[in-house]
BASERO-745633 format. One record per atom (N, C-alpha, C): residue number from 1; residue in three letters; atom name; x, y, z. Coordinates in Angstrom, 1 decimal, always signed. Example, Ala and Ser with C-alpha at 12.3 -4.5 7.8 and 13.67 -1.06 7.14 Angstrom:
2
k  r  a  x  y  z
1  ALA  N  +13.2  -5.7  +7.8
1  ALA  CA  +12.3  -4.5  +7.8
1  ALA  C  +13.2  -3.3  +7.8
2  SER  N  +12.8  -2.2  +7.1
2  SER  CA  +13.7  -1.1  +7.1
2  SER  C  +12.9  +0.0  +7.9
This chain:
159
k  r  a  x  y  z
1  UNK  N  -12.2  -7.8  -1.7
1  UNK  CA  -11.0  -7.1  -0.9
1  UNK  C  -11.4  -7.2  +0.5
2  UNK  N  -10.6  -7.8  +1.3
2  UNK  CA  -11.1  -7.5  +2.9
2  UNK  C  -9.6  -7.4  +3.5
3  UNK  N  -10.0  -6.5  +4.8
3  UNK  CA  -8.9  -5.9  +5.6
3  UNK  C  -9.4  -6.2  +7.1
4  UNK  N  -8.5  -6.4  +7.5
4  UNK  CA  -8.7  -6.6  +9.1
4  UNK  C  -7.4  -6.0  +10.0
5  UNK  N  -7.9  -5.2  +10.9
5  UNK  CA  -6.9  -4.3  +11.5
5  UNK  C  -7.3  -4.4  +12.9
6  UNK  N  -6.2  -4.5  +13.8
6  UNK  CA  -6.4  -4.3  +15.3
6  UNK  C  -5.3  -3.2  +15.5
7  UNK  N  -5.8  -2.0  +16.4
7  UNK  CA  -4.9  -0.8  +16.2
7  UNK  C  -4.3  -1.0  +17.8
8  UNK  N  -3.0  -0.5  +18.0
8  UNK  CA  -2.6  -0.4  +19.1
8  UNK  C  -1.7  +0.9  +19.4
9  UNK  N  -2.2  +1.9  +20.0
9  UNK  CA  -1.6  +3.3  +20.0
9  UNK  C  -0.6  +3.7  +20.8
10  UNK  N  +0.3  +4.1  +20.8
10  UNK  CA  +1.3  +4.5  +22.0
10  UNK  C  +1.6  +6.3  +21.5
11  UNK  N  +1.9  +7.0  +22.8
11  UNK  CA  +2.3  +8.5  +22.7
11  UNK  C  +3.5  +8.4  +23.5
12  UNK  N  +4.6  +9.0  +22.8
12  UNK  CA  +5.8  +9.0  +23.6
12  UNK  C  +5.9  +10.8  +23.7
13  UNK  N  +6.4  +11.0  +24.9
13  UNK  CA  +6.5  +12.1  +25.2
13  UNK  C  +7.9  +12.4  +25.7
14  UNK  N  +8.4  +13.7  +25.2
14  UNK  CA  +9.8  +14.2  +25.4
14  UNK  C  +9.6  +15.6  +25.6
15  UNK  N  +10.9  +16.2  +26.2
15  UNK  CA  +10.6  +17.4  +26.6
15  UNK  C  +10.3  +18.8  +25.5
16  UNK  N  +10.4  +18.1  +24.4
16  UNK  CA  +10.2  +19.4  +23.3
16  UNK  C  +8.7  +19.1  +22.5
17  UNK  N  +8.7  +17.6  +22.4
17  UNK  CA  +7.3  +17.7  +21.4
17  UNK  C  +6.7  +16.0  +21.7
18  UNK  N  +5.6  +15.9  +21.3
18  UNK  CA  +4.8  +14.7  +21.4
18  UNK  C  +4.8  +14.1  +20.2
19  UNK  N  +5.5  +12.6  +20.2
19  UNK  CA  +5.3  +11.9  +18.9
19  UNK  C  +4.1  +11.0  +18.8
20  UNK  N  +3.4  +10.8  +18.0
20  UNK  CA  +2.4  +9.6  +17.9
20  UNK  C  +2.8  +8.5  +17.2
21  UNK  N  +2.8  +7.3  +17.6
21  UNK  CA  +2.9  +6.1  +16.8
21  UNK  C  +1.9  +4.9  +17.1
22  UNK  N  +1.6  +4.5  +15.7
22  UNK  CA  +0.4  +3.5  +16.0
22  UNK  C  +1.3  +2.1  +15.5
23  UNK  N  +0.9  +0.9  +16.1
23  UNK  CA  +1.2  -0.2  +15.4
23  UNK  C  -0.1  -1.2  +15.4
24  UNK  N  -0.3  -1.8  +14.3
24  UNK  CA  -1.4  -2.6  +14.2
24  UNK  C  -0.9  -3.9  +13.1
25  UNK  N  -1.2  -4.8  +13.6
25  UNK  CA  -1.1  -6.3  +12.7
25  UNK  C  -2.6  -6.1  +11.8
26  UNK  N  -2.1  -6.7  +10.4
26  UNK  CA  -3.0  -6.7  +9.5
26  UNK  C  -2.9  -7.8  +8.8
27  UNK  N  -4.4  -8.1  +8.1
27  UNK  CA  -4.6  -9.1  +7.1
27  UNK  C  -5.4  -8.5  +5.8
28  UNK  N  -4.9  -8.6  +4.8
28  UNK  CA  -5.3  -7.8  +3.5
28  UNK  C  -5.2  -8.8  +2.5
29  UNK  N  -6.5  -9.1  +1.8
29  UNK  CA  -6.3  -9.8  +0.6
29  UNK  C  -7.3  -9.6  -0.4
30  UNK  N  -7.1  -10.4  -1.5
30  UNK  CA  -8.1  -10.4  -2.6
30  UNK  C  -8.4  -11.8  -3.3
31  UNK  N  -9.6  -11.9  -3.4
31  UNK  CA  -9.9  -13.3  -4.1
31  UNK  C  -10.3  -12.8  -5.7
32  UNK  N  -9.8  -13.6  -6.5
32  UNK  CA  -10.1  -13.4  -8.0
32  UNK  C  -10.8  -14.8  -8.4
33  UNK  N  -12.2  -14.9  -8.4
33  UNK  CA  -12.9  -16.1  -8.7
33  UNK  C  -12.4  -16.5  -10.1
34  UNK  N  -12.0  -18.0  -9.8
34  UNK  CA  -11.5  -18.9  -11.3
34  UNK  C  -9.9  -18.4  -11.3
35  UNK  N  -9.5  -17.5  -10.8
35  UNK  CA  -7.8  -17.3  -11.0
35  UNK  C  -7.1  -17.7  -9.8
36  UNK  N  -7.4  -17.3  -8.5
36  UNK  CA  -6.7  -17.4  -7.6
36  UNK  C  -7.0  -16.3  -6.4
37  UNK  N  -6.0  -16.1  -5.5
37  UNK  CA  -6.1  -15.2  -4.5
37  UNK  C  -4.6  -14.8  -4.0
38  UNK  N  -4.6  -13.6  -3.4
38  UNK  CA  -3.6  -13.3  -2.3
38  UNK  C  -3.9  -12.7  -1.3
39  UNK  N  -3.1  -13.2  +0.1
39  UNK  CA  -3.5  -12.8  +1.1
39  UNK  C  -2.1  -12.2  +1.9
40  UNK  N  -2.3  -11.2  +2.4
40  UNK  CA  -0.9  -10.3  +3.2
40  UNK  C  -1.1  -10.3  +4.6
41  UNK  N  -0.3  -10.6  +5.3
41  UNK  CA  -0.5  -11.0  +6.7
41  UNK  C  +1.0  -10.3  +7.3
42  UNK  N  +0.9  -9.1  +8.2
42  UNK  CA  +2.0  -8.6  +8.7
42  UNK  C  +1.6  -7.4  +9.7
43  UNK  N  +2.5  -6.4  +10.0
43  UNK  CA  +2.7  -5.6  +10.7
43  UNK  C  +2.8  -4.2  +10.2
44  UNK  N  +2.0  -3.3  +10.6
44  UNK  CA  +2.0  -1.9  +10.1
44  UNK  C  +2.4  -0.9  +11.3
45  UNK  N  +3.2  +0.1  +10.9
45  UNK  CA  +3.4  +1.3  +11.8
45  UNK  C  +3.0  +2.5  +11.2
46  UNK  N  +2.7  +3.6  +12.0
46  UNK  CA  +2.4  +5.0  +11.6
46  UNK  C  +2.9  +5.6  +12.5
47  UNK  N  +3.6  +6.5  +11.9
47  UNK  CA  +4.4  +7.7  +12.5
47  UNK  C  +4.0  +9.1  +12.4
48  UNK  N  +3.5  +10.0  +13.2
48  UNK  CA  +3.2  +11.2  +13.0
48  UNK  C  +4.0  +12.1  +13.8
49  UNK  N  +5.1  +12.5  +13.3
49  UNK  CA  +6.0  +13.3  +14.0
49  UNK  C  +5.8  +14.9  +14.2
50  UNK  N  +4.8  +15.4  +13.1
50  UNK  CA  +4.3  +16.5  +13.3
50  UNK  C  +3.1  +16.4  +12.8
51  UNK  N  +2.1  +17.7  +13.0
51  UNK  CA  +0.6  +17.5  +12.6
51  UNK  C  +0.4  +17.1  +11.1
52  UNK  N  +1.3  +17.7  +10.0
52  UNK  CA  +0.8  +17.4  +8.8
52  UNK  C  +1.5  +16.3  +8.0
53  UNK  N  +2.6  +15.7  +8.8
53  UNK  CA  +3.3  +14.6  +8.1
53  UNK  C  +2.8  +13.2  +8.8
54  UNK  N  +2.7  +12.4  +8.1
54  UNK  CA  +2.6  +10.8  +8.3
54  UNK  C  +3.3  +10.0  +7.6
55  UNK  N  +4.1  +9.0  +8.4
55  UNK  CA  +5.1  +8.2  +7.7
55  UNK  C  +4.6  +6.5  +8.0
56  UNK  N  +4.2  +6.1  +7.2
56  UNK  CA  +3.6  +4.5  +7.4
56  UNK  C  +4.6  +3.5  +7.1
57  UNK  N  +5.0  +2.5  +7.7
57  UNK  CA  +5.9  +1.2  +7.2
57  UNK  C  +4.9  +0.0  +7.4
58  UNK  N  +5.1  -1.0  +6.6
58  UNK  CA  +4.7  -2.3  +6.7
58  UNK  C  +5.7  -2.9  +6.2
59  UNK  N  +5.4  -4.3  +7.1
59  UNK  CA  +6.3  -5.6  +6.8
59  UNK  C  +5.5  -6.8  +6.7
60  UNK  N  +5.3  -7.6  +5.8
60  UNK  CA  +4.5  -8.8  +5.5
60  UNK  C  +4.9  -9.8  +4.8
61  UNK  N  +3.9  -10.9  +5.0
61  UNK  CA  +4.1  -12.2  +4.1
61  UNK  C  +2.9  -12.3  +3.1
62  UNK  N  +3.3  -12.5  +2.0
62  UNK  CA  +2.1  -12.6  +1.0
62  UNK  C  +2.1  -14.0  +0.5
63  UNK  N  +1.2  -14.6  +1.0
63  UNK  CA  +0.6  -16.1  +0.0
63  UNK  C  -0.1  -15.7  -1.0
64  UNK  N  +0.5  -16.1  -2.2
64  UNK  CA  -0.1  -15.9  -3.4
64  UNK  C  -0.5  -17.3  -4.2
65  UNK  N  -1.7  -17.6  -4.6
65  UNK  CA  -2.1  -18.8  -5.1
65  UNK  C  -2.7  -18.6  -6.5
66  UNK  N  -2.3  -19.3  -7.6
66  UNK  CA  -3.2  -19.1  -8.7
66  UNK  C  -3.5  -20.6  -9.1
67  UNK  N  -3.9  -20.8  -10.4
67  UNK  CA  -4.5  -22.0  -11.0
67  UNK  C  -3.1  -22.9  -11.2
68  UNK  N  -1.9  -22.2  -11.2
68  UNK  CA  -0.6  -22.7  -11.6
68  UNK  C  +0.4  -22.8  -10.5
69  UNK  N  +0.6  -22.2  -9.5
69  UNK  CA  +1.4  -21.8  -8.5
69  UNK  C  +0.8  -21.4  -7.4
70  UNK  N  +1.7  -21.8  -6.3
70  UNK  CA  +1.3  -21.3  -4.9
70  UNK  C  +2.7  -21.1  -4.2
71  UNK  N  +3.0  -20.0  -3.7
71  UNK  CA  +4.2  -19.4  -3.0
71  UNK  C  +3.9  -18.5  -2.0
72  UNK  N  +4.9  -18.1  -1.0
72  UNK  CA  +4.8  -17.4  +0.1
72  UNK  C  +5.9  -16.3  -0.1
73  UNK  N  +5.5  -15.0  -0.6
73  UNK  CA  +6.8  -14.1  -0.7
73  UNK  C  +6.9  -13.1  +0.6
74  UNK  N  +7.6  -12.2  +0.6
74  UNK  CA  +7.7  -11.3  +1.9
74  UNK  C  +7.8  -9.9  +1.1
75  UNK  N  +7.2  -8.9  +1.7
75  UNK  CA  +7.6  -7.6  +1.2
75  UNK  C  +7.5  -6.6  +2.4
76  UNK  N  +7.8  -5.2  +1.9
76  UNK  CA  +7.8  -4.2  +2.9
76  UNK  C  +7.3  -3.0  +1.7
77  UNK  N  +6.6  -2.1  +2.7
77  UNK  CA  +5.7  -0.8  +2.0
77  UNK  C  +6.1  +0.3  +2.8
78  UNK  N  +6.4  +1.6  +2.2
78  UNK  CA  +6.5  +2.7  +3.0
78  UNK  C  +5.6  +3.6  +2.3
79  UNK  N  +5.0  +4.6  +3.1
79  UNK  CA  +4.2  +5.6  +2.8
79  UNK  C  +4.4  +6.7  +3.3
80  UNK  N  +4.7  +8.0  +2.5
80  UNK  CA  +4.8  +9.0  +3.3
80  UNK  C  +3.7  +10.3  +2.7
81  UNK  N  +2.8  +10.8  +3.5
81  UNK  CA  +1.6  +11.5  +3.2
81  UNK  C  +2.0  +13.0  +4.0
82  UNK  N  +1.7  +14.0  +3.3
82  UNK  CA  +2.0  +15.5  +3.8
82  UNK  C  +1.0  +16.1  +3.2
83  UNK  N  +0.2  +16.7  +4.3
83  UNK  CA  -1.0  +17.6  +4.2
83  UNK  C  -0.5  +19.2  +3.8
84  UNK  N  -0.5  +19.4  +2.5
84  UNK  CA  -0.3  +20.7  +1.9
84  UNK  C  -1.4  +21.6  +2.6
85  UNK  N  -2.5  +21.4  +2.4
85  UNK  CA  -3.5  +22.4  +2.9
85  UNK  C  -4.4  +21.6  +3.8
86  UNK  N  -5.7  +22.2  +4.3
86  UNK  CA  -6.5  +21.6  +4.7
86  UNK  C  -7.3  +20.6  +4.0
87  UNK  N  -7.4  +20.8  +2.6
87  UNK  CA  -8.0  +19.8  +1.7
87  UNK  C  -7.1  +19.2  +0.6
88  UNK  N  -5.8  +19.5  +0.6
88  UNK  CA  -5.0  +19.0  -0.3
88  UNK  C  -3.9  +18.0  +0.4
89  UNK  N  -3.5  +16.8  -0.4
89  UNK  CA  -2.6  +16.1  +0.5
89  UNK  C  -1.6  +15.7  -0.9
90  UNK  N  -0.4  +15.4  -0.3
90  UNK  CA  +0.7  +14.8  -1.2
90  UNK  C  +1.1  +13.5  -0.5
91  UNK  N  +1.3  +12.3  -1.6
91  UNK  CA  +1.7  +11.1  -1.1
91  UNK  C  +2.9  +10.6  -1.7
92  UNK  N  +3.9  +9.8  -1.3
92  UNK  CA  +4.8  +9.3  -2.2
92  UNK  C  +4.7  +7.8  -1.4
93  UNK  N  +5.0  +6.8  -2.2
93  UNK  CA  +5.1  +5.3  -1.6
93  UNK  C  +6.2  +4.4  -2.4
94  UNK  N  +6.1  +3.4  -1.9
94  UNK  CA  +7.3  +2.5  -2.3
94  UNK  C  +6.9  +1.2  -1.8
95  UNK  N  +7.0  +0.2  -2.7
95  UNK  CA  +6.8  -1.2  -2.1
95  UNK  C  +7.7  -2.1  -3.0
96  UNK  N  +8.3  -3.2  -2.0
96  UNK  CA  +9.2  -4.2  -2.6
96  UNK  C  +8.3  -5.6  -2.1
97  UNK  N  +8.2  -6.5  -3.0
97  UNK  CA  +7.8  -7.8  -3.3
97  UNK  C  +9.1  -8.8  -3.8
98  UNK  N  +9.5  -9.8  -2.8
98  UNK  CA  +10.4  -10.7  -3.3
98  UNK  C  +10.1  -11.0  -4.5
99  UNK  N  +11.2  -11.3  -5.3
99  UNK  CA  +11.0  -12.3  -6.8
99  UNK  C  +10.2  -13.3  -6.7
100  UNK  N  +9.3  -13.8  -7.3
100  UNK  CA  +8.8  -15.0  -7.6
100  UNK  C  +9.7  -16.0  -8.5
101  UNK  N  +9.5  -17.3  -7.8
101  UNK  CA  +10.5  -18.4  -8.6
101  UNK  C  +9.8  -18.9  -9.9
102  UNK  N  +8.4  -18.3  -10.1
102  UNK  CA  +7.9  -18.9  -11.1
102  UNK  C  +7.6  -17.9  -11.9
103  UNK  N  +7.4  -18.2  -13.3
103  UNK  CA  +6.7  -17.3  -14.4
103  UNK  C  +5.2  -17.6  -14.5
104  UNK  N  +4.4  -17.2  -13.9
104  UNK  CA  +2.9  -17.5  -13.9
104  UNK  C  +2.2  -16.6  -14.6
105  UNK  N  +1.3  -17.2  -15.6
105  UNK  CA  +0.7  -16.4  -16.6
105  UNK  C  -0.5  -15.5  -16.0
106  UNK  N  -1.1  -16.3  -15.2
106  UNK  CA  -2.1  -15.2  -14.3
106  UNK  C  -1.5  -14.0  -13.4
107  UNK  N  -0.5  -14.3  -13.3
107  UNK  CA  +0.6  -13.3  -12.5
107  UNK  C  +0.9  -12.1  -13.4
108  UNK  N  +1.2  -12.5  -14.4
108  UNK  CA  +1.9  -11.7  -15.6
108  UNK  C  +0.7  -10.8  -16.2
109  UNK  N  -0.4  -11.4  -16.6
109  UNK  CA  -1.4  -10.8  -17.1
109  UNK  C  -2.5  -9.9  -16.0
110  UNK  N  -2.5  -10.4  -15.0
110  UNK  CA  -3.3  -9.8  -13.9
110  UNK  C  -2.6  -8.7  -13.1
111  UNK  N  -3.0  -7.3  -13.2
111  UNK  CA  -2.4  -6.5  -12.5
111  UNK  C  -2.9  -6.1  -10.9
112  UNK  N  -3.5  -7.3  -10.7
112  UNK  CA  -4.1  -7.4  -9.0
112  UNK  C  -3.5  -7.9  -8.0
113  UNK  N  -2.1  -8.6  -8.6
113  UNK  CA  -1.3  -9.2  -7.5
113  UNK  C  -0.2  -8.0  -7.1
114  UNK  N  +0.2  -8.0  -5.8
114  UNK  CA  +1.2  -7.1  -5.0
114  UNK  C  +2.2  -7.3  -6.0
115  UNK  N  +3.1  -5.9  -6.5
115  UNK  CA  +4.3  -6.1  -7.3
115  UNK  C  +5.1  -4.9  -6.5
116  UNK  N  +6.4  -5.1  -7.1
116  UNK  CA  +7.3  -4.0  -6.4
116  UNK  C  +6.9  -2.6  -7.3
117  UNK  N  +6.8  -1.5  -6.6
117  UNK  CA  +6.7  -0.3  -7.4
117  UNK  C  +7.1  +0.9  -6.5
118  UNK  N  +6.9  +1.9  -7.1
118  UNK  CA  +7.3  +3.2  -6.7
118  UNK  C  +6.2  +4.4  -7.1
119  UNK  N  +5.6  +5.4  -6.3
119  UNK  CA  +4.8  +6.3  -7.1
119  UNK  C  +4.5  +7.4  -5.9
120  UNK  N  +3.6  +8.3  -6.7
120  UNK  CA  +3.4  +9.4  -6.1
120  UNK  C  +1.8  +10.0  -6.6
121  UNK  N  +1.2  +10.8  -5.6
121  UNK  CA  +0.1  +11.1  -6.0
121  UNK  C  -0.3  +12.4  -5.0
122  UNK  N  -1.4  +13.5  -5.7
122  UNK  CA  -2.0  +14.4  -5.1
122  UNK  C  -3.5  +14.2  -4.9
123  UNK  N  -3.7  +14.4  -3.7
123  UNK  CA  -5.4  +13.9  -3.3
123  UNK  C  -6.3  +15.3  -2.8
124  UNK  N  -7.2  +15.5  -3.2
124  UNK  CA  -7.8  +16.8  -2.7
124  UNK  C  -9.3  +15.8  -2.2
125  UNK  N  -9.5  +16.7  -0.9
125  UNK  CA  -10.6  +15.8  -0.1
125  UNK  C  -11.6  +17.1  +0.0
126  UNK  N  -12.2  +17.8  -0.8
126  UNK  CA  -13.2  +19.0  -0.8
126  UNK  C  -14.2  +18.8  +0.3
127  UNK  N  -14.7  +17.8  +0.7
127  UNK  CA  -15.4  +17.2  +1.7
127  UNK  C  -15.4  +15.9  +2.3
128  UNK  N  -16.1  +15.7  +3.6
128  UNK  CA  -15.9  +14.6  +4.4
128  UNK  C  -16.1  +13.3  +3.3
129  UNK  N  -17.2  +13.6  +2.3
129  UNK  CA  -17.5  +12.4  +1.7
129  UNK  C  -16.8  +12.1  +0.2
130  UNK  N  -16.1  +13.2  -0.2
130  UNK  CA  -15.6  +13.1  -1.4
130  UNK  C  -14.1  +13.2  -1.6
131  UNK  N  -13.4  +12.1  -2.2
131  UNK  CA  -12.1  +12.4  -2.5
131  UNK  C  -11.7  +12.2  -3.9
132  UNK  N  -10.7  +13.3  -4.5
132  UNK  CA  -10.4  +13.1  -5.9
132  UNK  C  -8.7  +13.1  -5.8
133  UNK  N  -8.1  +12.1  -6.7
133  UNK  CA  -6.8  +12.0  -6.9
133  UNK  C  -6.2  +11.7  -8.3
134  UNK  N  -5.1  +12.2  -8.3
134  UNK  CA  -4.2  +11.9  -9.5
134  UNK  C  -2.8  +11.5  -9.3
135  UNK  N  -2.3  +10.5  -9.8
135  UNK  CA  -1.0  +10.2  -9.7
135  UNK  C  -0.3  +9.2  -10.6
136  UNK  N  +0.9  +8.8  -10.4
136  UNK  CA  +1.7  +8.0  -11.4
136  UNK  C  +2.5  +6.8  -10.5
137  UNK  N  +2.4  +5.8  -11.1
137  UNK  CA  +3.2  +4.5  -10.3
137  UNK  C  +4.1  +3.9  -11.4
138  UNK  N  +5.2  +3.6  -10.9
138  UNK  CA  +6.1  +3.0  -11.5
138  UNK  C  +6.2  +1.2  -11.0
139  UNK  N  +5.7  +0.4  -11.8
139  UNK  CA  +5.8  -1.0  -11.3
139  UNK  C  +7.0  -1.8  -12.0
140  UNK  N  +7.6  -2.6  -11.3
140  UNK  CA  +8.8  -3.6  -11.9
140  UNK  C  +8.3  -4.8  -12.5
141  UNK  N  +8.4  -5.0  -13.7
141  UNK  CA  +8.0  -6.0  -14.5
141  UNK  C  +9.0  -7.3  -14.4
142  UNK  N  +8.6  -8.3  -13.5
142  UNK  CA  +10.0  -9.3  -13.3
142  UNK  C  +10.0  -10.2  -14.6
143  UNK  N  +9.2  -10.4  -15.4
143  UNK  CA  +9.4  -11.2  -16.4
143  UNK  C  +10.5  -10.4  -17.5
144  UNK  N  +10.4  -9.0  -18.1
144  UNK  CA  +11.4  -8.5  -18.7
144  UNK  C  +12.3  -7.7  -18.2
145  UNK  N  +12.1  -7.5  -16.8
145  UNK  CA  +13.1  -7.0  -15.6
145  UNK  C  +13.2  -5.3  -16.0
146  UNK  N  +12.0  -4.7  -16.3
146  UNK  CA  +12.0  -3.1  -16.7
146  UNK  C  +11.1  -2.6  -15.8
147  UNK  N  +11.0  -1.3  -15.5
147  UNK  CA  +10.0  -0.4  -14.9
147  UNK  C  +8.9  -0.1  -16.0
148  UNK  N  +7.7  -0.2  -15.6
148  UNK  CA  +7.0  +0.3  -16.4
148  UNK  C  +5.8  +1.4  -15.5
149  UNK  N  +5.2  +2.6  -16.3
149  UNK  CA  +4.7  +3.6  -15.6
149  UNK  C  +3.1  +3.4  -15.9
150  UNK  N  +2.5  +3.6  -15.0
150  UNK  CA  +0.9  +3.6  -14.7
150  UNK  C  +0.5  +4.7  -14.1
151  UNK  N  -0.2  +5.5  -15.0
151  UNK  CA  -0.8  +6.6  -14.5
151  UNK  C  -2.5  +6.7  -14.1
152  UNK  N  -2.9  +7.4  -13.3
152  UNK  CA  -4.7  +7.2  -13.3
152  UNK  C  -4.8  +8.2  -12.2
153  UNK  N  -6.3  +8.1  -12.2
153  UNK  CA  -7.1  +9.0  -11.3
153  UNK  C  -8.0  +8.2  -10.7
154  UNK  N  -8.5  +8.9  -9.5
154  UNK  CA  -9.6  +8.3  -8.9
154  UNK  C  -10.7  +9.4  -8.2
155  UNK  N  -12.0  +8.9  -8.1
155  UNK  CA  -12.8  +9.7  -7.4
155  UNK  C  -13.7  +8.9  -6.6
156  UNK  N  -13.7  +9.1  -5.6
156  UNK  CA  -14.5  +8.4  -4.5
156  UNK  C  -15.5  +8.9  -3.8
157  UNK  N  -16.6  +8.7  -3.4
157  UNK  CA  -17.8  +9.3  -3.0
157  UNK  C  -18.1  +8.3  -1.6
158  UNK  N  -18.3  +8.9  -0.5
158  UNK  CA  -18.8  +8.0  +0.7
158  UNK  C  -20.1  +8.5  +1.1
159  UNK  N  -20.9  +7.5  +1.7
159  UNK  CA  -22.3  +7.9  +1.9
159  UNK  C  -22.6  +7.4  +3.4
């Protein structure tokens, strides 16, 4: 996985409050040796209207290449994060990827290519170097036109 970000920050002042906005172009992708890769190129914006609330929006083009197909799709993604406490955060997200013209067996089997999805999670960060989260996500299966649930947890340690 690779990520390249360039941050551009803006502060908007009005008579009642200060809103913080960030814009950043990004390049994000994943290489799957022997199967293919995807590369998302787009722009991301982050709005922080109050101290505990973060709203992120992305628009991107997704170059997706496998052994069988190569195509450019478009997508949008939104994330709403709210800090419930100093340690606990609540997140909701949604992503739309334009439908593929192809039924590619690599994309059907591999859960690593971006898909249309919605989800939510609760994340605890008890220290600067430890994150623990649990959530659920619904992904749209383009092949059978149904929404499928995926739940999971994550523990991350930083050094």
